[in-house]
VEXPA-708824 format. One record per residue (C-alpha): residue in three letters; x, z, y. Coordinates in nm, 2 decimals, decimal comma. Example, Ala and Ser with C-alpha at 12.3 -4.5 7.8 and 13.67 -1.06 7.14 Angstrom:
BEGIN
+------+--------+--------+--------+
| rest |     c1 |     c3 |     c2 |
+------+--------+--------+--------+
|  Ala |   1,23 |   0,78 |  -0,45 |
|  Ser |   1,37 |   0,71 |  -0,11 |
+------+--------+--------+--------+
This chain:
BEGIN
+------+--------+--------+--------+
| rest |     c1 |     c3 |     c2 |
+------+--------+--------+--------+
|  Met |   6,40 |   4,40 |  14,54 |
|  Trp |   6,25 |   4,75 |  14,52 |
|  Gln |   6,28 |   4,81 |  14,89 |
|  Gln |   6,09 |   4,49 |  14,96 |
|  Ile |   5,81 |   4,59 |  14,73 |
|  Met |   5,80 |   4,94 |  14,88 |
|  Asp |   5,77 |   4,80 |  15,23 |
|  Asp |   5,49 |   4,58 |  15,10 |
|  Val |   5,32 |   4,89 |  14,95 |
|  Val |   5,34 |   5,07 |  15,29 |
|  Gln |   5,20 |   4,77 |  15,48 |
|  Lys |   4,90 |   4,73 |  15,24 |
|  Thr |   4,83 |   5,10 |  15,23 |
|  Lys |   4,82 |   5,12 |  15,61 |
|  Gln |   4,58 |   4,83 |  15,61 |
|  Asn |   4,37 |   5,01 |  15,35 |
|  Ile |   4,34 |   5,32 |  15,57 |
|  Glu |   4,16 |   5,11 |  15,82 |
|  Arg |   3,94 |   4,95 |  15,55 |
|  Tyr |   3,84 |   5,27 |  15,38 |
|  Gly |   3,80 |   5,52 |  15,66 |
|  Asp |   3,71 |   5,86 |  15,50 |
|  Leu |   3,61 |   5,70 |  15,16 |
|  Phe |   3,82 |   5,69 |  14,85 |
|  Pro |   3,92 |   5,38 |  14,64 |
|  His |   3,85 |   5,39 |  14,27 |
|  Val |   3,87 |   5,05 |  14,08 |
|  Ser |   3,80 |   4,70 |  14,21 |
|  Leu |   3,54 |   4,44 |  14,17 |
|  Asn |   3,62 |   4,08 |  14,28 |
|  Asp |   3,95 |   4,20 |  14,43 |
|  Gln |   3,77 |   4,46 |  14,65 |
|  Tyr |   3,82 |   4,83 |  14,59 |
|  Leu |   3,50 |   5,01 |  14,51 |
|  Leu |   3,47 |   5,32 |  14,73 |
|  Asn |   3,32 |   5,67 |  14,69 |
|  Asp |   3,27 |   5,98 |  14,90 |
|  Asn |   3,52 |   6,19 |  14,70 |
|  Thr |   3,31 |   6,21 |  14,39 |
|  Asp |   3,53 |   6,05 |  14,12 |
|  Trp |   3,81 |   6,18 |  13,90 |
|  Thr |   4,05 |   5,93 |  14,05 |
|  Asp |   4,03 |   6,03 |  14,42 |
|  Gly |   4,36 |   6,23 |  14,42 |
|  Phe |   4,56 |   5,92 |  14,36 |
|  Trp |   4,46 |   5,78 |  14,70 |
|  Ser |   4,59 |   6,11 |  14,85 |
|  Gly |   4,91 |   6,09 |  14,65 |
|  Leu |   4,97 |   5,73 |  14,76 |
|  Leu |   4,93 |   5,83 |  15,12 |
|  Trp |   5,17 |   6,12 |  15,09 |
|  Leu |   5,43 |   5,89 |  14,92 |
|  Cys |   5,40 |   5,63 |  15,19 |
|  Tyr |   5,44 |   5,91 |  15,45 |
|  Glu |   5,76 |   6,04 |  15,28 |
|  Tyr |   5,90 |   5,68 |  15,25 |
|  Ser |   5,82 |   5,56 |  15,60 |
|  Gly |   5,79 |   5,87 |  15,81 |
|  Asp |   5,48 |   5,71 |  15,97 |
|  Glu |   5,26 |   6,00 |  16,09 |
|  Ser |   4,94 |   5,79 |  16,04 |
|  Phe |   4,99 |   5,83 |  15,66 |
|  Lys |   5,03 |   6,21 |  15,70 |
|  Glu |   4,72 |   6,23 |  15,92 |
|  Ala |   4,51 |   6,03 |  15,66 |
|  Ala |   4,65 |   6,24 |  15,37 |
|  Arg |   4,56 |   6,56 |  15,55 |
|  Arg |   4,20 |   6,43 |  15,60 |
|  Thr |   4,17 |   6,37 |  15,23 |
|  Val |   4,28 |   6,73 |  15,17 |
|  Ala |   4,01 |   6,86 |  15,40 |
|  Ser |   3,77 |   6,65 |  15,19 |
|  Phe |   3,90 |   6,82 |  14,87 |
|  Arg |   3,84 |   7,16 |  15,03 |
|  Lys |   3,48 |   7,06 |  15,09 |
|  Arg |   3,45 |   6,92 |  14,73 |
|  Leu |   3,57 |   7,25 |  14,58 |
|  Asp |   3,36 |   7,47 |  14,81 |
|  Asn |   3,05 |   7,28 |  14,71 |
|  Asn |   3,14 |   7,22 |  14,35 |
|  Ile |   3,10 |   6,85 |  14,37 |
|  Ala |   3,17 |   6,66 |  14,05 |
|  Leu |   3,42 |   6,91 |  13,91 |
|  Asp |   3,27 |   6,95 |  13,56 |
|  His |   3,56 |   6,79 |  13,38 |
|  His |   3,93 |   6,85 |  13,31 |
|  Asp |   4,07 |   6,61 |  13,57 |
|  Ile |   4,12 |   6,88 |  13,83 |
|  Gly |   4,49 |   6,84 |  13,81 |
|  Phe |   4,47 |   6,47 |  13,91 |
|  Leu |   4,26 |   6,57 |  14,20 |
|  Tyr |   4,45 |   6,86 |  14,35 |
|  Ser |   4,81 |   6,81 |  14,24 |
|  Leu |   4,83 |   6,49 |  14,44 |
|  Ser |   4,63 |   6,61 |  14,74 |
|  Ser |   4,65 |   6,98 |  14,84 |
|  Lys |   4,96 |   7,06 |  14,62 |
|  Ala |   5,14 |   6,76 |  14,77 |
|  Gln |   5,06 |   6,89 |  15,12 |
|  Trp |   5,20 |   7,23 |  15,03 |
|  Met |   5,51 |   7,08 |  14,90 |
|  Ile |   5,57 |   6,86 |  15,21 |
|  Asp |   5,44 |   7,09 |  15,48 |
|  Gly |   5,46 |   7,44 |  15,33 |
|  Asp |   5,09 |   7,47 |  15,43 |
|  Glu |   4,96 |   7,80 |  15,29 |
|  Glu |   4,60 |   7,70 |  15,31 |
|  Ala |   4,68 |   7,39 |  15,10 |
|  Lys |   4,86 |   7,62 |  14,85 |
|  Gln |   4,55 |   7,85 |  14,83 |
|  Leu |   4,32 |   7,56 |  14,77 |
|  Thr |   4,54 |   7,44 |  14,49 |
|  Ile |   4,54 |   7,78 |  14,32 |
|  Glu |   4,16 |   7,78 |  14,35 |
|  Ala |   4,15 |   7,44 |  14,19 |
|  Ala |   4,37 |   7,58 |  13,90 |
|  Asp |   4,10 |   7,85 |  13,86 |
|  Val |   3,83 |   7,58 |  13,83 |
|  Leu |   4,04 |   7,42 |  13,55 |
|  Met |   4,08 |   7,75 |  13,38 |
|  Gly |   3,70 |   7,77 |  13,36 |
|  Arg |   3,72 |   7,49 |  13,10 |
|  Trp |   3,93 |   7,70 |  12,86 |
|  Arg |   3,77 |   7,75 |  12,53 |
|  Pro |   3,96 |   8,04 |  12,36 |
|  Glu |   3,77 |   8,01 |  12,03 |
|  Ile |   3,92 |   7,66 |  11,99 |
|  Gly |   4,24 |   7,69 |  12,19 |
|  Ile |   4,17 |   7,39 |  12,41 |
|  Ile |   4,07 |   7,29 |  12,76 |
|  Gln |   3,74 |   7,11 |  12,72 |
|  Ala |   3,76 |   6,76 |  12,85 |
|  Trp |   3,41 |   6,67 |  12,96 |
|  Gly |   3,07 |   6,83 |  13,01 |
|  Pro |   2,94 |   7,18 |  13,02 |
|  Lys |   3,03 |   7,45 |  12,76 |
|  Gly |   2,83 |   7,40 |  12,44 |
|  Asp |   2,76 |   7,03 |  12,51 |
|  Pro |   2,67 |   6,88 |  12,17 |
|  Asp |   2,89 |   6,57 |  12,21 |
|  Asn |   3,18 |   6,70 |  12,41 |
|  Gly |   3,19 |   7,08 |  12,37 |
|  Gly |   3,48 |   7,08 |  12,13 |
|  Arg |   3,66 |   6,77 |  12,25 |
|  Ile |   4,01 |   6,71 |  12,40 |
|  Ile |   4,15 |   6,39 |  12,53 |
|  Ile |   4,52 |   6,30 |  12,58 |
|  Asp |   4,47 |   6,25 |  12,95 |
|  Cys |   4,45 |   6,62 |  13,00 |
|  Leu |   4,83 |   6,66 |  12,95 |
|  Met |   4,87 |   6,53 |  13,30 |
|  Asn |   4,64 |   6,80 |  13,43 |
|  Leu |   4,84 |   7,09 |  13,28 |
|  Pro |   5,11 |   7,08 |  13,55 |
|  Leu |   4,85 |   7,23 |  13,78 |
|  Leu |   4,83 |   7,54 |  13,56 |
|  Tyr |   5,21 |   7,56 |  13,50 |
|  Trp |   5,25 |   7,55 |  13,88 |
|  Ala |   4,99 |   7,82 |  13,94 |
|  His |   5,17 |   8,05 |  13,70 |
|  Lys |   5,50 |   7,98 |  13,89 |
|  Val |   5,36 |   8,06 |  14,24 |
|  Thr |   5,13 |   8,35 |  14,14 |
|  Gly |   5,32 |   8,51 |  13,86 |
|  Glu |   4,99 |   8,53 |  13,66 |
|  Gln |   5,07 |   8,46 |  13,29 |
|  Lys |   4,72 |   8,34 |  13,20 |
|  Tyr |   4,78 |   8,00 |  13,36 |
|  Tyr |   5,10 |   7,94 |  13,16 |
|  Asp |   4,95 |   8,06 |  12,83 |
|  Val |   4,65 |   7,83 |  12,85 |
|  Ala |   4,86 |   7,53 |  12,94 |
|  Val |   5,10 |   7,59 |  12,65 |
|  Ala |   4,81 |   7,65 |  12,41 |
|  His |   4,65 |   7,32 |  12,51 |
|  Ala |   4,98 |   7,13 |  12,50 |
|  Glu |   5,04 |   7,26 |  12,15 |
|  Gln |   4,69 |   7,16 |  12,02 |
|  Ser |   4,75 |   6,82 |  12,18 |
|  Arg |   5,09 |   6,78 |  12,01 |
|  Arg |   4,95 |   6,88 |  11,67 |
|  Phe |   4,62 |   6,68 |  11,67 |
|  Leu |   4,66 |   6,39 |  11,92 |
|  Val |   5,00 |   6,27 |  11,81 |
|  Arg |   5,01 |   6,09 |  11,48 |
|  Gly |   5,29 |   6,08 |  11,23 |
|  Asp |   5,40 |   5,73 |  11,32 |
|  Asp |   5,43 |   5,83 |  11,69 |
|  Ser |   5,11 |   5,67 |  11,80 |
|  Ser |   4,83 |   5,87 |  11,94 |
|  Tyr |   4,46 |   5,94 |  11,93 |
|  His |   4,28 |   5,91 |  12,26 |
|  Thr |   4,05 |   6,20 |  12,17 |
|  Phe |   4,01 |   6,47 |  11,91 |
|  Tyr |   3,71 |   6,68 |  11,81 |
|  Phe |   3,70 |   7,05 |  11,70 |
|  Asp |   3,41 |   7,25 |  11,57 |
|  Gln |   3,29 |   7,45 |  11,87 |
|  Glu |   3,21 |   7,77 |  11,67 |
|  Thr |   3,50 |   7,79 |  11,42 |
|  Gly |   3,77 |   7,59 |  11,60 |
|  Asp |   3,83 |   7,38 |  11,29 |
|  Ala |   3,99 |   7,04 |  11,34 |
|  Leu |   3,73 |   6,77 |  11,27 |
|  Arg |   3,86 |   6,42 |  11,35 |
|  Gly |   4,04 |   6,20 |  11,59 |
|  Gly |   3,87 |   5,92 |  11,78 |
|  Thr |   3,86 |   5,72 |  12,09 |
|  His |   3,64 |   5,68 |  12,40 |
|  Gln |   3,82 |   5,38 |  12,56 |
|  Gly |   4,04 |   5,24 |  12,29 |
|  Tyr |   3,98 |   4,95 |  12,06 |
|  Lys |   3,87 |   5,17 |  11,77 |
|  Asp |   3,90 |   5,53 |  11,65 |
|  Gly |   4,23 |   5,47 |  11,47 |
|  Ser |   4,39 |   5,25 |  11,73 |
|  Thr |   4,64 |   5,34 |  12,00 |
|  Trp |   4,50 |   5,30 |  12,35 |
|  Thr |   4,80 |   5,21 |  12,56 |
|  Arg |   4,71 |   5,42 |  12,87 |
|  Gly |   4,65 |   5,72 |  12,64 |
|  Gln |   5,00 |   5,67 |  12,49 |
|  Ala |   5,13 |   5,66 |  12,85 |
|  Trp |   4,95 |   5,99 |  12,95 |
|  Gly |   5,12 |   6,14 |  12,64 |
|  Ile |   5,47 |   6,02 |  12,74 |
|  Tyr |   5,45 |   6,15 |  13,09 |
|  Gly |   5,24 |   6,46 |  13,01 |
|  Phe |   5,47 |   6,59 |  12,73 |
|  Ala |   5,78 |   6,53 |  12,96 |
|  Leu |   5,62 |   6,74 |  13,23 |
|  Ser |   5,53 |   7,02 |  12,98 |
|  Tyr |   5,90 |   7,01 |  12,88 |
|  His |   6,00 |   7,05 |  13,24 |
|  Tyr |   5,79 |   7,37 |  13,27 |
|  Thr |   5,85 |   7,52 |  12,93 |
|  Lys |   6,19 |   7,38 |  12,81 |
|  Asn |   6,03 |   7,36 |  12,47 |
|  Glu |   6,24 |   7,09 |  12,29 |
|  Gln |   5,94 |   6,99 |  12,08 |
|  Tyr |   5,77 |   6,85 |  12,39 |
|  Leu |   6,08 |   6,66 |  12,49 |
|  Glu |   6,11 |   6,51 |  12,14 |
|  Thr |   5,74 |   6,42 |  12,13 |
|  Ser |   5,76 |   6,24 |  12,47 |
|  Ile |   6,06 |   6,04 |  12,35 |
|  Arg |   5,89 |   5,94 |  12,03 |
|  Leu |   5,58 |   5,83 |  12,21 |
|  Ala |   5,79 |   5,63 |  12,46 |
|  Lys |   5,98 |   5,45 |  12,19 |
|  Tyr |   5,66 |   5,35 |  12,02 |
|  Phe |   5,53 |   5,21 |  12,35 |
|  Leu |   5,85 |   5,02 |  12,43 |
|  Glu |   5,88 |   4,87 |  12,08 |
|  Arg |   5,55 |   4,70 |  12,14 |
|  Leu |   5,61 |   4,53 |  12,48 |
|  Pro |   5,48 |   4,18 |  12,48 |
|  Glu |   5,68 |   3,88 |  12,60 |
|  Asp |   5,60 |   3,94 |  12,97 |
|  Leu |   5,68 |   4,31 |  12,93 |
|  Val |   5,35 |   4,46 |  13,04 |
|  Val |   5,13 |   4,60 |  12,77 |
|  Tyr |   4,78 |   4,50 |  12,65 |
|  Trp |   4,51 |   4,75 |  12,68 |
|  Asp |   4,53 |   4,87 |  12,32 |
|  Phe |   4,83 |   4,82 |  12,09 |
|  Asp |   4,59 |   4,74 |  11,80 |
|  Ala |   4,35 |   4,50 |  11,98 |
|  Pro |   4,37 |   4,14 |  11,85 |
|  Val |   4,59 |   3,94 |  12,09 |
|  Asn |   4,47 |   3,60 |  12,22 |
|  Ala |   4,45 |   3,43 |  12,55 |
|  Glu |   4,16 |   3,66 |  12,66 |
|  Thr |   4,31 |   3,99 |  12,56 |
|  Lys |   4,31 |   4,23 |  12,86 |
|  Arg |   4,63 |   4,40 |  12,99 |
|  Asp |   4,67 |   4,74 |  13,14 |
|  Ser |   4,94 |   4,73 |  13,41 |
|  Ser |   4,85 |   5,09 |  13,50 |
|  Ala |   4,97 |   5,20 |  13,15 |
|  Ser |   5,30 |   5,04 |  13,21 |
|  Ala |   5,33 |   5,21 |  13,55 |
|  Ile |   5,25 |   5,55 |  13,41 |
|  Thr |   5,50 |   5,50 |  13,13 |
|  Ala |   5,77 |   5,40 |  13,38 |
|  Cys |   5,73 |   5,74 |  13,56 |
|  Gly |   5,74 |   5,92 |  13,23 |
|  Ile |   6,06 |   5,75 |  13,13 |
|  Leu |   6,21 |   5,83 |  13,46 |
|  Glu |   6,12 |   6,20 |  13,41 |
|  Leu |   6,29 |   6,18 |  13,07 |
|  Leu |   6,60 |   6,02 |  13,20 |
|  Lys |   6,64 |   6,31 |  13,45 |
|  Val |   6,70 |   6,55 |  13,17 |
|  Leu |   6,86 |   6,36 |  12,89 |
|  Pro |   7,24 |   6,38 |  12,87 |
|  Ala |   7,44 |   6,06 |  12,91 |
|  Asp |   7,53 |   6,05 |  12,54 |
|  His |   7,18 |   6,11 |  12,41 |
|  Glu |   7,10 |   5,87 |  12,12 |
|  Asp |   6,78 |   5,74 |  12,28 |
|  Arg |   6,90 |   5,71 |  12,64 |
|  Ala |   7,01 |   5,35 |  12,63 |
|  Thr |   6,67 |   5,25 |  12,47 |
|  Leu |   6,48 |   5,43 |  12,74 |
|  Glu |   6,69 |   5,28 |  13,02 |
|  Lys |   6,64 |   4,93 |  12,89 |
|  Gly |   6,27 |   4,99 |  12,84 |
|  Leu |   6,24 |   5,12 |  13,20 |
|  Glu |   6,42 |   4,81 |  13,33 |
|  Gln |   6,20 |   4,58 |  13,13 |
|  Thr |   5,88 |   4,75 |  13,23 |
|  Met |   5,96 |   4,76 |  13,60 |
|  Lys |   6,08 |   4,39 |  13,59 |
|  Gly |   5,76 |   4,29 |  13,42 |
|  Leu |   5,54 |   4,47 |  13,67 |
|  Ala |   5,74 |   4,34 |  13,97 |
|  Glu |   5,76 |   3,98 |  13,86 |
|  Gly |   5,42 |   3,92 |  13,70 |
|  Tyr |   5,17 |   4,18 |  13,83 |
|  Ser |   5,28 |   4,30 |  14,18 |
|  Thr |   5,08 |   4,17 |  14,47 |
|  Val |   5,39 |   4,11 |  14,68 |
|  Gly |   5,34 |   3,78 |  14,86 |
|  Lys |   4,97 |   3,84 |  14,88 |
|  Pro |   4,93 |   4,01 |  15,22 |
|  Asp |   4,55 |   4,04 |  15,20 |
|  Ala |   4,54 |   4,20 |  14,86 |
|  Gln |   4,40 |   4,55 |  14,86 |
|  Gly |   4,57 |   4,66 |  14,54 |
|  Leu |   4,93 |   4,68 |  14,45 |
|  Leu |   4,91 |   4,59 |  14,08 |
|  Glu |   4,69 |   4,32 |  13,92 |
|  Arg |   4,54 |   4,33 |  13,58 |
|  Gly |   4,48 |   4,70 |  13,53 |
|  Ser |   4,19 |   4,80 |  13,30 |
|  Tyr |   3,96 |   5,09 |  13,34 |
|  Ser |   3,74 |   5,05 |  13,03 |
|  Val |   3,77 |   4,72 |  12,84 |
|  Arg |   3,55 |   4,87 |  12,57 |
|  Gly |   3,28 |   4,96 |  12,82 |
|  Gly |   3,32 |   4,64 |  13,02 |
|  His |   3,39 |   4,85 |  13,34 |
|  Ser |   3,66 |   4,69 |  13,55 |
|  Pro |   3,85 |   4,55 |  13,26 |
|  Asp |   4,09 |   4,33 |  13,46 |
|  Asp |   4,12 |   4,47 |  13,82 |
|  Tyr |   4,31 |   4,69 |  14,06 |
|  Met |   4,33 |   5,06 |  13,96 |
|  Ile |   4,41 |   5,32 |  14,22 |
|  Trp |   4,60 |   5,53 |  13,96 |
|  Gly |   4,81 |   5,22 |  13,87 |
|  Asp |   4,89 |   5,17 |  14,24 |
|  Tyr |   4,99 |   5,54 |  14,27 |
|  Tyr |   5,22 |   5,55 |  13,96 |
|  Tyr |   5,38 |   5,22 |  14,06 |
|  Met |   5,48 |   5,37 |  14,40 |
|  Glu |   5,59 |   5,69 |  14,24 |
|  Ala |   5,81 |   5,50 |  14,00 |
|  Leu |   5,96 |   5,30 |  14,29 |
|  Met |   6,02 |   5,62 |  14,49 |
|  Arg |   6,18 |   5,78 |  14,19 |
|  Ile |   6,42 |   5,48 |  14,15 |
|  Glu |   6,50 |   5,43 |  14,51 |
|  Lys |   6,47 |   5,78 |  14,67 |
|  Gly |   6,52 |   6,02 |  14,38 |
|  His |   6,16 |   6,15 |  14,44 |
|  Lys |   5,99 |   6,34 |  14,16 |
|  Gly |   5,63 |   6,29 |  14,23 |
|  Tyr |   5,40 |   6,59 |  14,30 |
|  Trp |   5,37 |   6,74 |  13,96 |
|  Tyr |   5,62 |   7,02 |  14,01 |
|  Glu |   5,78 |   7,18 |  14,31 |
+------+--------+--------+--------+
């Protein structure tokens, strides 16, 4: 079954290369991907999907398209286009870093190091965080972290490993620790965002930007935490990060609905109109696969995680995959960007497509994604 789905992914992605040209897909409207000229935080996922399709198929057209995206990312960095946020890891880990991993391309490696330096520019030592959004001192966002940033930290861990410069590692660990302390709640749920006083660094309050309410658990945020802490464990071998990832994963899996793909927020009222987020389930599948790589066979939570992975992938494949719909642009239906904001609440998400293919590649090919070498 997985091979059939992967073949379908390759076919659809090849069609999309022709559709999109040098533009980047973001989210969809009326089943058509909205495109941009490499100005959004999501554009690295298209690059990553191209690289995965190349590694699966060996088709050089994917490699050529992926390399063109990397050239675009060089231009984006050189001209400082839409980089005033923390999602630099999403952009460059899956584009230039992937190229370096696959081709050994030294220019791609250098570009990725420069991208890590851009992310380092968001370090706020007086708080001990990487600021999520906006310029330093921004009244609304100056002392704010969001759980998504855990997936950007691998760019810094990697930069430390390839350059030997300790600053990258220290900043990544400091931010991971603040995230563990303030974004993860005692019941193993998570805040989407947390605010600190910009001057004193004092912790202020948890909240949300895309969840149902401040105290709820936005499912994609929980997914970022599962995978992000697993990756921090890979680089640091800090057992607290491993434990935290497992706790978040079990909370997620205990709340799977009947069709095994989660709603957009675990605390949103459920009725016939409640939106899903298939992308959250795809991210979580990758996070669980990362956990299963490191957990011993007799670990007390291994069976739970294996069953949860099987259920999640079954739910995505049987109810949300676009296999059998050859003209579909996306790979997973019913992703949600921002239900709260009314922005693509029930559509294709390019990151959902990427993580779905990464999960399939992990299962079938033993691939590990592009988050570490």
